[in-house]
C-alpha positions in Angstrom: 210.3 -9.9 55.1 210.2 -11.5 51.7 212.4 -9.9 49.1 211.8 -10.8 45.4 215.3 -9.6 44.6 216.9 -12.3 46.7 217.6 -14.4 43.6 217.2 -14.2 39.9 214.8 -17.1 39.7 212.3 -15.6 42.2 212.4 -12.2 40.5 211.8 -13.6 37.0 208.9 -15.7 38.4 207.4 -12.6 40.0 207.6 -10.7 36.8 206.1 -13.6 34.9 203.1 -13.7 37.2 202.5 -9.9 36.9 202.7 -10.0 33.1 200.3 -13.0 32.9 197.8 -11.3 35.2 197.9 -8.1 33.0 197.7 -10.1 29.8 194.4 -11.7 30.8 192.9 -8.3 31.6 193.4 -7.8 35.3 196.1 -5.1 35.2 194.0 -2.9 37.4 194.7 -5.2 40.3 198.5 -5.0 39.7 198.2 -1.2 39.6 196.4 -1.1 42.9 199.1 -3.3 44.5 201.7 -0.8 43.3 203.7 -3.7 41.7 204.5 -1.9 38.5 206.6 0.5 40.4 207.9 -2.0 42.9 209.3 -4.4 40.3 210.3 -1.5 37.9 207.9 -2.6 35.2 206.3 -0.2 32.7 202.6 -0.3 32.3 202.8 0.1 28.5 205.1 -2.9 28.2 202.4 -5.1 29.7 199.6 -4.6 27.2 196.3 -6.4 28.0 195.9 -8.8 25.1 193.0 -11.0 26.0 190.4 -8.6 27.6 188.0 -8.9 24.7 188.5 -12.6 23.9 186.3 -14.0 26.7 184.2 -12.8 29.7 185.7 -12.0 33.0 185.1 -15.4 34.6 186.6 -17.4 31.8 189.7 -15.1 31.6 190.2 -15.6 35.4 190.1 -19.4 35.0 192.4 -19.4 32.0 194.8 -17.1 33.8 195.1 -19.5 36.8 195.7 -22.4 34.4 198.4 -20.5 32.6 200.2 -19.6 35.9 200.5 -23.3 36.7 200.0 -25.8 39.6 200.2 -23.4 42.6 197.5 -21.1 41.1 195.3 -24.0 40.0 195.3 -25.2 43.6 194.6 -21.7 44.8 191.7 -21.5 42.4 190.3 -24.7 44.0 190.6 -23.1 47.4 189.0 -19.9 46.2 186.1 -21.9 44.7 185.0 -22.5 48.4 184.9 -18.8 49.1 181.6 -17.4 47.9 182.1 -14.5 50.4 185.0 -13.3 48.3 184.3 -14.0 44.7 181.1 -13.4 42.6 179.0 -16.3 41.4 180.1 -16.3 37.8 183.8 -16.8 38.8 182.9 -19.5 41.4 181.0 -21.4 38.7 183.9 -21.1 36.2 186.5 -22.2 38.8 184.7 -25.6 38.8 186.1 -26.1 35.3 189.8 -25.6 36.4 192.0 -28.2 34.7 195.6 -29.2 35.2 197.0 -28.7 31.7 200.5 -30.2 32.3 202.7 -32.3 30.1 203.4 -35.7 31.8 207.0 -36.1 33.1 208.9 -38.9 31.4 209.1 -42.1 33.5 212.8 -41.8 34.0 212.3 -38.5 35.9 209.5 -39.9 38.0 211.3 -43.2 38.7 214.2 -41.2 40.2 211.9 -39.9 42.9 210.8 -43.3 44.0 212.2 -45.0 47.2 215.1 -47.3 46.6 213.4 -50.6 47.2 209.9 -49.5 45.9 209.8 -51.7 42.7 210.6 -54.9 44.7 206.9 -55.1 45.7 205.6 -54.9 42.1 205.2 -57.6 39.4 204.6 -54.8 36.9 204.1 -51.0 36.8 203.1 -49.2 33.6 205.2 -46.3 32.6 202.5 -44.3 30.9 200.4 -42.4 33.4 196.6 -43.0 33.7 196.2 -39.4 34.9 198.5 -36.4 35.1 197.9 -33.4 37.3 200.0 -30.5 38.5 201.2 -32.2 41.7 201.1 -35.8 40.9 200.9 -38.5 38.3 198.9 -41.8 38.6 200.1 -45.1 37.2 198.5 -48.6 36.9 200.4 -51.5 38.4 200.2 -55.0 39.8 201.7 -56.2 43.1 203.6 -59.4 43.4 200.7 -60.6 45.6 198.4 -60.2 42.5 196.3 -57.1 43.4 195.8 -54.5 40.7 196.6 -51.0 42.1 196.8 -47.3 41.3 200.1 -45.6 42.2 200.0 -41.9 42.8 203.4 -40.2 42.7 204.3 -36.6 43.6 205.9 -34.9 40.6 209.6 -34.3 41.3 210.3 -30.6 41.6 206.8 -29.5 42.3 207.5 -28.7 45.9 210.2 -26.2 45.1 207.9 -24.4 42.5 205.0 -24.2 44.9 207.2 -23.0 47.8 208.5 -20.1 45.6 205.0 -19.2 44.4 203.5 -19.2 47.9 206.2 -16.7 49.0 205.3 -14.4 46.2 201.6 -14.8 47.0 202.3 -14.0 50.7 204.0 -10.8 49.6 201.1 -9.9 47.3 198.6 -10.5 50.1 200.6 -8.2 52.4 200.5 -5.5 49.7 196.8 -6.0 49.2 196.0 -5.5 52.9 198.1 -2.3 52.7 196.6 -0.8 49.6 193.2 -2.4 49.1 190.6 -1.8 51.9 188.4 -4.9 51.1 191.5 -7.1 51.3 191.7 -6.3 55.1 188.2 -7.5 55.5 189.0 -10.8 53.7 192.2 -11.2 55.7 194.1 -12.2 52.6 197.3 -13.2 54.5 195.4 -15.8 56.6 193.9 -17.2 53.3 197.4 -17.7 51.9 198.6 -19.2 55.2 195.7 -21.6 55.0 196.5 -22.3 51.4 200.1 -23.1 52.4 198.8 -25.6 55.0 196.5 -27.2 52.5 199.2 -27.7 49.9 201.6 -29.0 52.5 199.1 -31.7 53.3 198.5 -32.6 49.6 202.2 -32.9 49.1 202.2 -35.5 52.0 200.4 -38.4 50.6 200.2 -40.0 54.0 197.6 -37.4 54.8 195.4 -38.4 51.9 195.8 -42.0 52.8 194.7 -41.4 56.4 191.6 -39.6 55.1 190.8 -42.5 52.9 191.2 -45.0 55.7 188.8 -42.9 58.0 186.3 -42.6 55.1 186.5 -46.3 54.5 185.9 -47.1 58.2 182.9 -44.7 58.3 181.2 -46.5 55.4 182.2 -50.0 56.4 178.6 -51.1 57.0 177.1 -49.3 54.0 176.9 -51.7 51.0 176.0 -48.8 48.7 179.3 -46.9 49.2 182.8 -48.1 48.5 186.2 -46.7 49.3 189.4 -48.0 47.8 191.9 -49.8 50.1 195.3 -48.2 50.9 198.3 -50.5 50.7 200.4 -48.9 53.4 203.3 -51.4 53.2 204.0 -50.0 49.7 203.2 -46.3 50.3 205.6 -43.5 51.3 205.4 -39.8 51.8 205.5 -39.0 48.1 203.9 -42.3 46.9 200.4 -43.6 47.6 199.4 -47.1 46.5 195.7 -47.8 46.5 193.2 -50.3 45.1 192.6 -49.8 41.4 188.9 -48.9 40.7 187.5 -50.3 37.5 184.3 -48.2 37.3 182.6 -45.5 35.3 182.8 -41.8 36.2 179.5 -40.5 37.5 179.5 -37.8 34.7 178.9 -40.6 32.1 175.4 -41.0 33.5 174.3 -37.4 33.0 173.1 -38.1 29.4 169.7 -39.3 28.6 170.9 -42.7 27.4 170.9 -44.2 31.0 167.4 -45.2 32.1 165.8 -42.6 34.4 165.1 -45.1 37.2 168.8 -45.9 37.5 169.8 -42.2 37.4 167.3 -41.5 40.2 168.8 -44.3 42.3 172.3 -42.9 41.7 171.2 -39.4 42.6 169.6 -40.6 45.9 172.4 -42.8 46.9 175.1 -40.3 46.1 173.4 -37.4 47.9 172.6 -39.6 50.9 176.3 -40.5 51.1 177.3 -36.8 51.2 174.7 -36.0 53.8 175.8 -38.9 56.0 179.3 -37.6 55.8 178.2 -34.2 57.0 175.5 -34.8 59.6 176.5 -38.3 60.9 180.3 -38.4 60.8 181.2 -34.7 60.7 183.9 -35.6 58.2 183.1 -34.9 54.6 184.6 -34.9 51.1 184.9 -31.2 50.4 185.0 -31.6 46.6 182.6 -34.4 45.5 182.5 -33.3 41.9 181.6 -36.0 39.2 185.3 -36.7 38.4 185.9 -37.8 42.0 182.9 -40.1 42.1 182.7 -43.5 40.2 179.9 -45.9 39.8 180.6 -49.7 40.3 178.4 -52.7 39.7 174.9 -52.6 41.3 175.0 -48.8 41.4 177.6 -48.8 44.2 179.1 -45.2 44.7 182.8 -45.0 45.0 184.6 -41.8 46.1 188.1 -41.0 45.0 190.7 -38.3 45.7 190.8 -37.7 49.5 193.1 -34.7 49.6 190.4 -32.0 50.4 188.2 -32.8 53.4 186.1 -30.7 55.8 185.4 -31.4 59.4 182.4 -30.4 61.5 183.4 -30.8 65.2 180.9 -30.9 68.0 181.2 -27.1 68.4 180.3 -26.3 64.8 177.6 -29.0 64.7 176.1 -27.4 67.8 176.2 -24.0 66.2 174.7 -25.4 63.0 171.8 -27.1 64.8 171.1 -23.8 66.7 171.0 -21.9 63.4 168.6 -24.4 61.9 166.4 -24.5 65.0 166.3 -20.7 65.3 165.4 -20.5 61.6 162.6 -23.1 61.9 161.2 -21.3 65.0 161.8 -17.8 63.5 163.6 -16.8 66.8 165.6 -13.8 65.6 167.6 -13.4 68.9 168.7 -17.0 69.0 169.6 -16.9 65.4 171.8 -13.8 65.9 173.6 -15.5 68.8 174.2 -18.6 66.7 175.4 -16.5 63.7 177.8 -14.6 66.0 179.3 -17.9 67.1 179.4 -19.1 63.5 181.5 -16.2 62.1 182.5 -12.7 62.8 180.1 -9.7 63.0 182.3 -6.5 62.6 181.8 -3.6 65.0 180.9 -1.3 62.1 178.0 -3.5 60.9 174.5 -1.8 60.8 172.7 -4.1 63.3 169.2 -2.7 62.7 169.6 -3.2 59.0 171.1 -6.7 59.4 168.2 -7.7 61.7 165.7 -6.5 59.2 167.3 -8.4 56.3 167.6 -11.6 58.4 163.9 -11.3 59.2 163.1 -10.8 55.5 165.2 -13.9 54.8 163.3 -15.9 57.3 159.9 -14.7 56.0 161.0 -15.6 52.5 161.5 -19.3 53.4 159.3 -19.8 56.3 156.3 -22.1 55.6 157.5 -22.8 52.0 157.1 -26.5 51.1 160.4 -28.4 51.0 159.8 -29.3 47.4 159.8 -25.7 46.4 163.1 -24.8 48.1 166.3 -24.7 46.0 169.2 -25.4 48.3 171.7 -23.7 46.0 169.5 -20.6 45.9 169.0 -20.7 49.7 172.8 -20.9 50.2 173.3 -18.2 47.6 170.9 -15.9 49.5 172.9 -16.5 52.7 176.2 -15.7 51.0 174.7 -12.5 49.5 173.6 -11.4 53.0 177.1 -12.2 54.3 178.7 -10.2 51.5 176.5 -7.1 51.9 177.3 -6.8 55.6 181.0 -8.0 55.4 180.4 -10.8 57.8 183.2 -13.4 58.3 182.4 -17.1 58.1 184.4 -20.1 59.3 186.2 -22.0 56.6 184.7 -25.4 57.4 181.2 -23.9 57.1 182.2 -22.6 53.6 183.4 -26.1 52.7 180.0 -27.4 53.9 178.2 -24.9 51.6 180.3 -26.1 48.7 179.8 -29.8 49.4 176.0 -29.3 49.7 175.8 -27.2 46.5 177.9 -29.7 44.5 175.7 -32.6 45.8 172.5 -30.9 44.8 174.0 -30.0 41.4 174.9 -33.7 40.7 171.4 -34.8 41.9 169.7 -32.4 39.5 171.8 -33.4 36.6 171.0 -37.1 37.2 167.3 -36.6 38.0 165.3 -33.7 36.5 162.8 -34.0 39.4 165.4 -34.2 42.1 164.5 -32.5 45.4 167.4 -31.8 47.9 165.6 -30.7 51.0 163.4 -33.8 51.5 166.6 -35.9 51.6 168.2 -33.4 54.0 165.2 -33.4 56.4 165.7 -36.8 58.1 169.4 -36.0 58.7 168.5 -32.6 60.3 165.8 -34.3 62.4 168.3 -36.8 63.7 170.7 -34.0 64.4 168.1 -32.2 66.4 167.2 -35.3 68.4 170.9 -35.9 69.1 171.7 -32.3 70.0 168.6 -31.5 72.1 167.8 -34.9 73.8 167.1 -35.0 77.5 170.0 -37.3 78.1 172.4 -34.8 76.4 170.9 -31.9 78.4 171.5 -33.9 81.6 175.1 -34.4 80.6 175.5 -30.7 79.8 173.9 -29.7 83.2 176.4 -32.0 84.9 179.3 -30.4 83.0 178.0 -26.9 83.9 177.8 -27.9 87.6 181.3 -29.3 87.5 182.6 -26.1 85.8 181.0 -24.0 88.6 182.6 -26.1 91.3 185.9 -26.0 89.6 185.7 -22.2 89.2 184.9 -21.8 93.0 187.8 -24.2 93.8 190.4 -22.6 91.5 189.6 -18.9 92.2 191.8 -18.6 95.3 194.7 -20.2 93.5 194.4 -17.8 90.6 194.3 -14.9 93.1 197.4 -16.1 94.7 199.1 -16.3 91.3 198.3 -12.7 90.6 199.7 -11.7 94.0 202.9 -13.6 93.3 203.3 -11.7 90.1 202.7 -8.4 91.9 205.4 -9.3 94.5 207.8 -10.4 91.8 207.4 -7.0 90.1 205.8 -8.6 87.0 202.5 -6.8 87.7 202.3 -3.5 89.4 199.1 -2.0 90.9 198.6 1.3 92.6 195.4 1.5 94.6 194.7 3.9 97.5 191.6 3.8 99.7 190.5 4.5 103.2 187.6 3.2 105.1 186.7 0.5 102.5 187.6 -2.5 104.6 184.1 -3.2 105.7 182.5 -2.8 102.2 185.1 -5.1 100.7 184.4 -7.7 103.4 180.7 -7.5 102.6 181.4 -7.8 98.9 183.4 -11.0 99.5 180.5 -12.4 101.5 178.1 -11.5 98.8 180.2 -13.1 96.1 180.5 -16.3 98.1 176.7 -16.4 98.5 176.2 -15.8 94.8 178.7 -18.6 93.9 176.9 -21.0 96.3 173.6 -20.0 94.8 174.8 -20.8 91.3 176.0 -24.2 92.5 172.7 -24.9 94.2 170.9 -23.9 91.0 173.0 -26.3 88.9 172.4 -29.1 91.4 168.6 -28.5 91.2 168.6 -28.5 87.4 170.8 -31.6 87.2 168.6 -33.4 89.8 165.4 -32.5 88.1 166.6 -33.7 84.8 167.9 -37.0 86.3 164.6 -37.5 88.1 162.7 -36.8 84.9 164.7 -39.3 82.9 164.7 -41.8 85.7 168.5 -42.4 85.8 170.1 -44.6 88.5 168.6 -46.9 91.2 165.2 -46.0 92.7 163.7 -45.9 96.2 159.9 -45.8 96.3 160.0 -45.2 92.5 162.2 -42.0 93.0 165.7 -42.0 91.5 168.1 -42.0 94.5 170.7 -39.7 92.8 168.0 -37.1 91.9 166.5 -37.3 95.4 169.9 -36.8 97.1 170.6 -33.9 94.9 167.3 -32.2 95.8 168.1 -32.9 99.5 171.5 -31.3 99.3 170.2 -28.3 97.4 167.4 -27.9 100.0 169.7 -28.0 103.0 172.2 -25.6 101.4 169.3 -23.3 100.4 167.9 -23.2 104.0 171.4 -22.5 105.4 172.1 -19.6 103.0 168.6 -18.2 103.6 169.2 -18.2 107.4 172.6 -16.6 106.9 171.2 -13.8 104.8 168.5 -13.1 107.4 171.0 -13.0 110.2 173.2 -10.6 108.2 170.3 -8.1 107.9 169.8 -7.8 111.7 
């Protein structure tokens, strides 16, 4: 277990964190964690100085900035958790800034690989940008290309490692002393945070994200992704193409013609929607500072450290949620929601069902132009919070990405409508997920799974018996006169299994016949016809066997 007293540096840092939290008006949290007593601090020595200087959300943001790089990164992660934090704090977290003094070039240069400078004709020593984890410099390769060089700040890894250990200890205390923390599973949040920061400290990870992003948009002339120069990059150094463009935020004012702002809004939001619904790999933080505008209104994305993924499983769940919502099918919606997150045992199901129905009634039949996506997502989050439902992290990143995209679109175009742009992507998702060809494939997989289950069951039974014989599994079961019932039960289970296989064959054959797959004889697909024939023969045999057993 972590011990803050293991060295003087860790203890001093822990005390500094506590004093800062209290100073910004959140001393109640420290009290609930029992940390005053734990670290032998006196409450009166930690007077809350700034409680009246700003509202709660601003104080929370300023506190994270004061605590340094680890907590700024934590704030960025928490900004994706509307299930944990209220809306005012989430909004304020979008304004988090890395207020750090640039390290002198001599310190940064010492962290570079030995032969790094051999590939450069020049490299400026004043940073273009400076953040808590890295500094960015402009340079020119010997081959003539102008590049941006991102370098991890020396010493940042040690600071973050110590801070994360302290956060892990605070998370454990929170789950012990604060009931709502157990619902949020604070320790897993910090573990996920550790994983995220580890990836950000490895610039190879960001480079691979950029490469995949660039590949996905290779055929889209309206979106550009900077090239990565791998021959000059290392774990702590990323060399990429220098982008000479304008930040998207410069187009928010009224000086830019409205027609151009509308084009930028549509192109930028389409790019985000394509990432989500087409590629299943999306920029999780597409804020205006990470999006540049090039010539001819080309959109360029930057900073590829935070990405979300929608695998086939999550895309399938999302499509089921959308379809159930459109059709107002409450039972299907509940099944999809159950797969999407966690419904606790103590949840009031009748109340939850009623609120979900109210939610569906609120949005059903409303014209797309009248639906505010951020409001819709906010209503979903409120429902989740009221019933303490858990939600998958990737889905929360999806909510953040969609909300950010709509916010950018609205700031560029006062008449911007999000859902009309979402609609064609959702329609394509439906067609892809619920096509006949896909259903045929799923039926074939189901049939294969049934056959595999029937084939492997004896082997699994033998494995259990081996464990029993080896003393690894002990069973005590006494019975008399049950030999015949057990034999009948075995026969029944065999017939049920065969019936399931026959049903799967019939379904697969019907779908293949409907689609017209494979060669045909007398305009009938041979594969489908053979399937029906096998199912018919097997069905006749099992029917005869059942009738004989009843005599």
